[in-house]
C-alpha positions as CSV (number, residue, x, y, z in Angstrom):
1,M,61.8,98.6,164.0
2,F,61.6,96.0,161.3
3,Q,63.5,93.5,163.4
4,Y,61.1,94.1,166.3
5,L,58.1,93.5,164.1
6,K,59.8,90.4,162.7
7,D,60.4,89.0,166.2
8,L,56.9,89.9,167.3
9,Q,55.4,88.0,164.3
10,K,57.7,85.1,165.0
11,R,56.5,84.8,168.6
12,K,52.9,85.1,167.5
13,N,53.4,82.3,164.9
14,E,55.1,80.1,167.6
15,K,52.2,80.7,170.0
16,N,49.6,79.8,167.3
17,K,51.6,76.7,166.4
18,D,51.6,75.6,170.1
19,N,47.9,76.3,170.4
20,N,47.0,74.4,167.2
21,K,49.2,71.4,168.0
22,L,46.9,68.8,169.3
23,T,47.9,65.1,169.2
24,E,45.7,62.1,169.4
25,N,46.8,61.5,173.1
26,E,45.6,65.0,174.1
27,K,42.3,64.4,172.4
28,N,41.9,61.2,174.3
29,L,42.8,62.8,177.7
30,R,40.3,65.5,177.2
31,F,37.6,63.0,176.3
32,M,38.4,61.1,179.4
33,M,38.1,64.2,181.6
34,I,34.8,65.2,180.0
35,S,33.4,61.7,180.3
36,A,34.4,61.3,183.9
37,S,32.9,64.6,184.8
38,V,29.6,63.8,183.2
39,L,29.3,60.4,184.8
40,I,30.2,61.8,188.2
41,G,27.5,64.4,187.8
42,L,24.9,61.7,186.9
43,F,25.9,59.5,189.9
44,I,25.6,62.4,192.3
45,Y,22.2,63.3,190.9
46,T,21.0,59.7,191.2
47,L,22.2,59.4,194.8
48,I,20.3,62.6,195.8
49,K,17.1,61.8,194.0
50,S,16.8,58.0,194.7
51,D,15.7,56.2,197.9
52,S,18.1,54.9,200.5
53,V,18.3,51.4,198.9
54,M,20.7,52.8,196.3
55,L,23.1,54.0,199.1
56,N,25.2,50.8,199.2
57,G,28.8,50.0,198.7
58,S,28.8,49.4,194.9
59,Y,27.6,52.9,194.2
60,I,30.3,54.3,196.5
61,I,33.0,52.3,194.8
62,G,31.8,53.4,191.3
63,I,31.9,57.0,192.3
64,G,35.3,56.6,193.8
65,F,36.6,55.0,190.5
66,L,35.2,57.8,188.5
67,F,36.9,60.4,190.7
68,F,40.1,58.4,190.2
69,L,39.8,58.5,186.4
70,M,39.1,62.2,186.5
71,I,42.1,63.0,188.7
72,L,44.3,60.7,186.5
73,S,43.2,62.5,183.4
74,F,44.0,65.9,184.9
75,Y,47.4,64.6,186.0
76,L,48.2,63.1,182.6
77,N,47.2,66.4,180.9
78,K,49.4,68.4,183.2
79,Y,52.5,66.2,182.7
80,K,51.7,65.3,179.1
81,E,55.3,66.0,177.9
82,K,56.9,63.6,180.3
83,V,54.2,61.0,179.5
84,R,54.8,61.4,175.8
85,A,58.5,60.8,176.3
86,M,57.8,57.6,178.2
87,I,55.4,56.1,175.6
88,P,57.2,54.9,172.4
89,A,54.0,54.8,170.4
90,N,55.0,58.0,168.4
91,K,57.8,56.1,166.8
92,F,55.4,53.7,165.2
93,Q,53.1,56.6,164.3
94,D,56.0,58.5,162.6
95,E,56.9,55.4,160.7
96,M,53.3,55.0,159.5
97,E,53.2,58.7,158.4
98,K,56.5,58.3,156.5
99,A,55.2,55.2,154.8
100,K,52.1,57.0,153.8
101,E,54.2,59.9,152.4
102,N,56.4,57.5,150.5
103,N,53.3,55.7,149.1
104,E,51.9,59.1,147.9
105,Y,55.2,60.0,146.4
106,S,55.3,56.6,144.6
107,K,51.8,57.1,143.2
108,N,52.7,60.6,142.0
109,N,55.8,59.4,140.2
110,E,54.4,56.1,138.9
111,V,53.5,57.6,135.5
112,S,56.8,59.5,135.2
113,S,58.9,56.5,135.9
114,E,56.9,54.5,133.4
115,L,57.6,57.2,130.7
116,N,61.4,57.2,131.5
117,S,61.6,53.4,131.2
118,Q,60.0,53.5,127.7
119,I,62.3,56.2,126.2
120,E,65.2,54.0,125.3
121,P,67.3,54.2,122.1
122,I,68.0,51.4,119.7
123,V,70.8,51.0,117.2
124,S,69.3,50.1,113.9
125,S,71.1,47.5,111.8
126,M,68.9,48.2,108.7
127,K,70.6,49.7,105.6
128,F,69.4,51.3,102.4
129,S,70.3,48.0,100.7
130,D,67.6,46.3,102.8
131,I,64.9,48.4,101.2
132,A,64.0,48.3,97.5
133,G,62.3,50.7,95.3
134,I,63.4,54.0,97.0
135,E,66.2,55.2,94.8
136,S,64.8,58.7,94.5
137,I,64.3,58.8,98.3
138,K,67.9,57.7,98.9
139,E,69.2,60.8,97.2
140,E,67.1,63.0,99.6
141,L,68.5,61.3,102.7
142,E,72.1,60.5,101.8
143,E,73.1,64.1,102.6
144,I,71.6,63.7,106.1
145,V,73.5,60.4,106.6
146,D,76.7,62.1,105.5
147,F,76.1,65.0,107.9
148,L,75.7,62.6,110.8
149,H,78.8,60.7,109.7
150,N,81.0,63.8,109.2
151,P,79.3,66.9,110.7
152,K,82.6,69.0,110.6
153,K,82.5,68.8,106.8
154,Y,79.4,71.0,106.9
155,T,79.8,73.0,110.1
156,F,83.2,74.2,108.7
157,Y,81.3,76.3,106.2
158,G,78.5,77.3,108.6
159,A,76.0,74.8,107.3
160,T,73.7,73.1,109.8
161,L,71.8,69.9,109.8
162,P,68.1,70.1,108.8
163,K,66.1,70.1,112.0
164,G,63.4,67.9,110.7
165,V,62.4,65.6,107.8
166,L,58.8,64.9,107.2
167,L,58.0,61.6,105.4
168,V,54.6,61.9,103.7
169,G,52.8,58.9,102.0
170,P,50.0,56.4,102.2
171,P,50.2,53.5,104.7
172,G,52.6,50.7,104.0
173,V,55.0,52.5,101.7
174,G,57.9,52.1,104.1
175,K,58.2,55.3,106.0
176,T,59.3,53.7,109.2
177,L,61.8,51.4,107.4
178,I,63.3,54.4,105.7
179,A,63.8,56.2,109.0
180,R,65.4,53.0,110.5
181,A,67.6,52.8,107.4
182,V,68.9,56.3,107.9
183,A,69.8,55.5,111.5
184,G,71.5,52.3,110.4
185,E,73.5,54.0,107.6
186,A,74.6,56.7,110.0
187,D,75.2,54.2,112.9
188,V,73.6,56.4,115.5
189,P,71.0,55.8,118.3
190,F,67.4,55.7,117.0
191,F,64.6,56.9,119.3
192,Y,61.2,55.6,118.0
193,Q,58.0,57.1,119.4
194,S,54.5,56.9,118.1
195,G,52.5,60.1,118.0
196,A,49.7,58.5,120.0
197,S,52.2,57.7,122.9
198,F,52.4,61.4,123.6
199,V,48.7,61.8,124.2
200,H,47.9,60.9,127.9
201,I,44.9,61.3,130.1
202,Y,47.2,62.9,132.7
203,V,47.6,66.6,132.1
204,G,51.2,67.5,131.4
205,M,52.5,64.0,130.9
206,G,52.6,64.3,127.1
207,A,54.7,67.5,127.3
208,K,56.9,65.9,129.9
209,R,57.5,62.9,127.7
210,V,58.4,65.2,124.7
211,K,60.9,67.1,126.9
212,E,62.5,63.9,128.2
213,L,62.7,62.5,124.7
214,F,64.7,65.4,123.4
215,L,66.9,65.6,126.4
216,K,67.9,62.0,126.1
217,A,68.5,62.3,122.4
218,K,70.7,65.4,122.9
219,S,72.7,63.5,125.6
220,M,73.4,60.7,123.1
221,A,74.0,62.9,120.0
222,P,74.4,62.3,117.1
223,S,71.0,60.6,117.1
224,I,67.7,60.4,115.3
225,I,64.2,61.0,116.8
226,F,61.5,59.3,114.7
227,I,57.9,60.2,115.5
228,D,55.5,57.9,113.6
229,E,51.9,59.1,112.9
230,I,52.8,62.6,114.0
231,D,49.3,63.7,113.0
232,A,48.0,62.1,116.3
233,V,49.7,65.0,118.3
234,G,50.3,67.6,115.6
235,K,46.8,68.3,114.4
236,S,46.0,72.0,113.6
237,R,45.0,74.0,116.7
238,N,41.6,75.6,116.7
239,G,42.4,78.1,119.4
240,G,39.3,77.3,121.3
241,S,40.8,74.9,123.9
242,N,43.9,74.2,125.8
243,D,43.8,70.5,126.2
244,E,46.5,68.0,126.8
245,R,47.2,67.4,123.1
246,E,47.7,71.1,122.4
247,A,50.0,71.4,125.4
248,T,52.0,68.5,124.0
249,L,52.2,70.1,120.6
250,N,53.4,73.3,122.1
251,E,56.2,71.5,123.9
252,L,57.1,69.8,120.6
253,L,57.3,73.1,118.8
254,T,59.4,74.6,121.6
255,Q,61.8,71.7,121.6
256,M,62.3,71.8,117.9
257,D,63.1,75.5,118.1
258,G,65.3,74.9,121.1
259,F,68.1,73.1,119.5
260,D,70.2,73.8,116.4
261,G,71.6,71.6,113.7
262,E,75.1,71.5,115.2
263,N,74.2,69.2,118.0
264,G,73.6,66.2,115.7
265,V,70.0,65.5,116.5
266,I,67.5,65.3,113.7
267,V,63.8,64.7,113.9
268,I,62.1,62.4,111.3
269,A,58.4,62.2,111.3
270,A,55.9,60.2,109.3
271,T,52.3,61.0,108.3
272,N,49.7,60.2,105.7
273,K,47.6,63.2,106.6
274,I,49.8,66.2,106.0
275,E,46.8,68.4,105.4
276,V,45.7,68.2,109.1
277,L,49.1,69.2,110.5
278,D,49.5,72.5,112.3
279,E,51.1,75.2,110.2
280,A,53.6,76.0,112.9
281,L,54.9,72.5,112.7
282,L,55.3,72.6,108.9
283,R,57.1,76.0,108.7
284,A,60.7,76.3,107.8
285,G,63.0,75.8,110.7
286,R,61.2,72.8,112.1
287,F,60.5,70.3,109.3
288,D,62.9,71.8,106.7
289,R,62.5,68.9,104.2
290,R,59.5,67.0,103.0
291,V,59.9,63.7,101.3
292,F,56.8,62.4,99.4
293,L,56.4,58.7,99.0
294,S,53.9,57.0,96.7
295,L,52.9,53.5,96.0
296,P,55.7,51.6,94.2
297,S,55.7,51.6,90.4
298,L,56.1,48.5,88.3
299,N,59.9,48.7,88.4
300,D,59.8,49.3,92.1
301,R,57.6,46.3,92.7
302,I,60.0,44.1,90.7
303,K,62.9,45.2,92.9
304,I,60.8,44.7,96.1
305,L,59.8,41.2,95.0
306,Q,63.4,40.3,94.1
307,L,64.5,41.5,97.6
308,Y,61.7,39.5,99.4
309,T,62.4,36.3,97.4
310,K,66.2,36.6,97.7
311,N,67.8,33.2,98.7
312,K,64.4,31.5,98.2
313,K,63.6,28.9,95.5
314,I,60.8,30.2,93.3
315,N,58.8,28.7,90.5
316,F,57.0,31.8,89.1
317,D,57.6,34.8,86.9
318,I,58.5,37.9,89.1
319,N,57.8,40.3,86.3
320,K,54.4,38.9,85.7
321,L,53.6,39.0,89.5
322,A,54.8,42.6,89.6
323,N,52.5,43.5,86.8
324,D,49.5,41.8,88.5
325,T,50.0,43.6,91.8
326,S,49.2,47.1,90.7
327,G,48.2,49.1,93.8
328,F,50.2,47.1,96.3
329,S,52.4,48.9,98.8
330,S,55.7,47.5,99.8
331,A,54.1,46.2,103.0
332,A,51.4,44.4,101.0
333,L,54.0,42.8,98.8
334,A,55.9,41.6,101.9
335,T,52.6,40.1,103.3
336,L,51.9,38.5,99.9
337,I,55.3,36.7,99.9
338,N,55.0,35.7,103.5
339,E,51.5,34.2,103.0
340,A,52.8,32.3,100.0
341,L,55.6,30.9,102.0
342,L,53.2,29.8,104.7
343,N,51.1,28.0,102.1
344,M,54.2,26.4,100.7
345,I,55.2,25.0,104.1
346,K,51.6,23.9,104.6
347,T,51.6,21.8,101.4
348,N,55.1,20.4,102.1
349,N,56.6,22.0,99.0
350,I,60.2,23.3,98.7
351,S,59.7,26.1,96.3
352,L,57.2,29.0,95.8
353,S,54.8,28.2,93.0
354,E,52.1,30.0,91.1
355,D,49.5,28.3,93.2
356,D,51.0,29.6,96.4
357,I,51.0,33.1,95.0
358,S,47.4,32.8,93.8
359,I,46.2,31.6,97.2
360,A,48.2,34.3,99.0
361,K,46.9,37.0,96.6
362,Q,43.3,36.1,97.5
363,K,44.0,36.3,101.2
364,V,45.6,39.7,100.8
365,Q,43.0,41.0,98.4
366,F,39.9,39.9,100.2
367,G,41.2,39.7,103.8
368,K,42.4,43.3,103.8
369,K,39.9,45.7,102.2
370,Q,42.4,48.5,101.8
371,I,44.4,46.7,99.2
372,N,42.9,46.7,95.7
373,I,44.2,44.6,92.8
374,L,43.3,46.5,89.6
375,S,41.7,44.6,86.7
376,D,42.8,45.4,83.1
377,T,39.8,47.6,82.7
378,Q,40.4,49.5,85.9
379,K,44.0,49.9,85.1
380,D,43.1,51.3,81.6
381,I,40.8,53.9,83.1
382,L,43.3,55.0,85.7
383,A,46.1,55.1,83.1
384,T,44.0,57.3,80.8
385,Y,43.1,59.6,83.6
386,Q,46.8,60.0,84.7
387,A,48.0,60.3,81.1
388,C,45.7,63.3,80.6
389,K,47.1,65.0,83.7
390,A,50.7,64.3,82.6
391,F,50.0,65.8,79.1
392,V,48.5,69.0,80.5
393,M,51.0,69.5,83.4
394,Q,54.1,68.3,81.4
395,K,55.4,66.8,84.6
396,N,56.2,63.3,85.9
397,V,53.1,61.4,86.9
398,S,52.8,57.9,88.3
399,L,49.8,55.6,88.0
400,F,48.8,56.0,91.7
401,D,49.3,59.7,92.2
402,D,46.1,60.9,93.8
403,G,47.0,64.6,94.0
404,I,48.9,67.5,92.5
405,S,52.0,68.6,94.4
406,D,52.3,72.1,92.9
407,E,54.0,75.0,94.5
408,I,51.5,77.4,96.2
409,C,52.4,81.0,95.2
410,E,52.2,83.6,97.8
411,Y,50.8,86.1,95.4
412,P,49.0,84.1,92.7
413,S,47.9,85.7,89.5
414,K,44.6,84.9,87.7
415,N,46.5,82.9,85.1
416,E,48.2,80.9,87.7
417,L,44.9,80.1,89.5
418,M,43.3,79.1,86.1
419,E,46.3,76.9,85.4
420,R,45.9,75.1,88.8
421,I,42.2,74.5,88.0
422,Q,43.2,73.1,84.7
423,N,45.6,70.7,86.3
424,Y,42.9,69.5,88.7
425,L,40.3,69.0,86.0
426,A,42.6,67.5,83.3
427,G,42.1,63.9,84.3
428,S,38.3,63.9,84.5
429,V,37.8,66.0,81.4
430,G,40.4,64.0,79.5
431,I,38.9,60.6,80.2
432,E,35.4,61.9,79.4
433,T,36.7,63.1,76.0
434,I,38.7,60.0,75.2
435,K,36.2,57.4,76.3
436,N,33.0,59.4,75.8
437,E,32.0,58.5,79.3
438,K,32.2,60.2,82.7
439,Y,34.2,58.4,85.4
440,V,34.8,59.0,89.1
441,V,38.5,58.5,89.7
442,F,39.8,61.1,92.2
443,P,36.9,63.2,93.4
444,N,39.2,65.2,95.7
445,E,40.7,66.8,92.6
446,L,37.3,68.0,91.4
447,Q,36.7,69.5,94.9
448,C,40.0,71.3,94.8
449,A,39.2,72.9,91.5
450,K,35.8,74.0,92.8
451,E,37.4,75.6,95.9
452,I,39.9,77.6,93.8
453,A,37.1,78.8,91.5
454,N,35.0,79.8,94.5
455,D,37.9,81.7,96.0
456,M,38.5,83.5,92.8
457,V,34.9,84.8,92.8
458,L,34.3,85.4,96.5
459,K,37.7,86.3,97.8
460,Y,39.7,87.7,94.9
461,D,37.0,89.2,92.7
462,M,38.5,87.6,89.6
463,G,35.2,86.4,88.0
464,S,31.5,86.7,88.0
465,G,30.7,83.0,88.9
466,A,32.6,79.8,89.8
467,K,30.5,77.7,87.3
468,E,31.5,80.1,84.5
469,I,35.2,79.7,85.4
470,L,35.0,75.9,85.6
471,D,33.1,75.7,82.3
472,S,35.6,77.9,80.6
473,V,38.5,75.6,81.7
474,K,36.6,72.5,80.7
475,N,35.9,73.8,77.2
476,D,39.6,74.6,76.7
477,L,40.6,71.2,77.9
478,R,38.1,69.4,75.6
479,A,39.4,71.3,72.6
480,K,43.0,70.4,73.5
481,F,42.3,66.7,74.0
482,E,40.2,66.3,70.9
483,T,43.1,67.4,68.7
484,Q,45.7,65.4,70.7
485,T,43.9,62.1,71.1
486,Y,46.8,60.1,69.6
487,E,49.3,61.6,72.0
488,I,47.1,60.9,75.0
489,L,46.7,57.2,73.9
490,R,50.5,57.0,73.5
491,L,51.0,58.3,77.0
492,R,48.3,55.9,78.3
493,D,50.2,52.9,76.9
494,I,53.4,54.1,78.5
495,M,51.6,54.4,81.8
496,I,50.1,50.9,81.6
497,K,53.5,49.5,80.8
498,D,55.8,51.4,83.2
499,E,53.2,52.9,85.6
500,V,55.0,56.2,85.3
501,I,55.4,58.9,82.7
502,V,58.7,60.8,82.8
503,F,59.3,64.1,81.0
């Protein structure tokens, strides 16, 4: 029964297919027949209604020609299969249709082929010795390099390579250079991609690019995937849309979950906006390690300047220059030395002088607004502010730390929350007590203190008012600083000299 219904449906489909199959030739033949019939009817009507003058030979020949066309069209329509076999025009038409299909295929795959051509690995020749001022960072990354060199040493005991390392720090501190150095030390392929390169106007192209990137990295393992400015694609999802960026982020999360540490692929990402990243991206199992980089300290700047002036003839004091460039990133120091070299060549000198450095410093300072050279007064204010924080927290603090990297407790007590407020307010209250003047240094820390106080009142029911909590903490800090002014000034002098306080 089922076979009968199947055959019946098949015959019905074939019949419909034959009925619907109408080529251009058949349309033309039908048009010829209809046109000839209409014209013949008009001629006959004219002959009947007009006078005898119209009954001459030309009209008879015209009617005969129209009858011929009508008969020819009927004949061609009846034997259309034989006529189609005799006319080779269909071959040209088929070729045109194939060319059109190929053109459409080419257009649909144009973006895909472009993506494939851009995902190519490089072998980095950079080493840790080519980067100065990152001794503490080297310790964090040497284990990863050793794992890529000798994975069996770790897999023998069941240990796996961290899936991801997140480099966090302000622009210009060398996050990309550090990732290249890791690849160079391990001597493995290095896949560099910018976060913005995953965001496309074509729906699905970003996710496709992520998938192709991970597939290629796995095929060439051990290897390193470096995603610069990951915040461009990894921003927190609001749940109200399903746009291209969120689809790309979902694919990235899936890919990072889809491979284990034994395949020798590690993802290194860089950002200066960790607060905007999605929580799913930051959880353990994706970016297992976070490496925080800050602006180089005085000793770091000395080493960086020594590296950039290596094998160059100089006629200035590197230690003095390092002391005068507080607030410079490693990239800014590189630009400074390069501008000085350009000025040296322009003036036909053979060694870098103080004048070259002075001219270059003005270009860097005033040509790039994001770089600020601190005056002695500004440095004193900032050092006093940070010394007060270091005294209260009893932790290492550098001159340019603009935040507090404390551990967030899952179940904080009231004392722990009060201690965090104290850490955030220590700098502003301390400098007000020491200098008897209020200063705006890091307003984000004041905002964080207010948010914690508001949460204690509104969410945790740990106080009657946020202002009351803040005033209580400020009074305790003032009393502490007034009795320990000498110690604060001592820490300030250390901060001015070394730009870091170590406990």
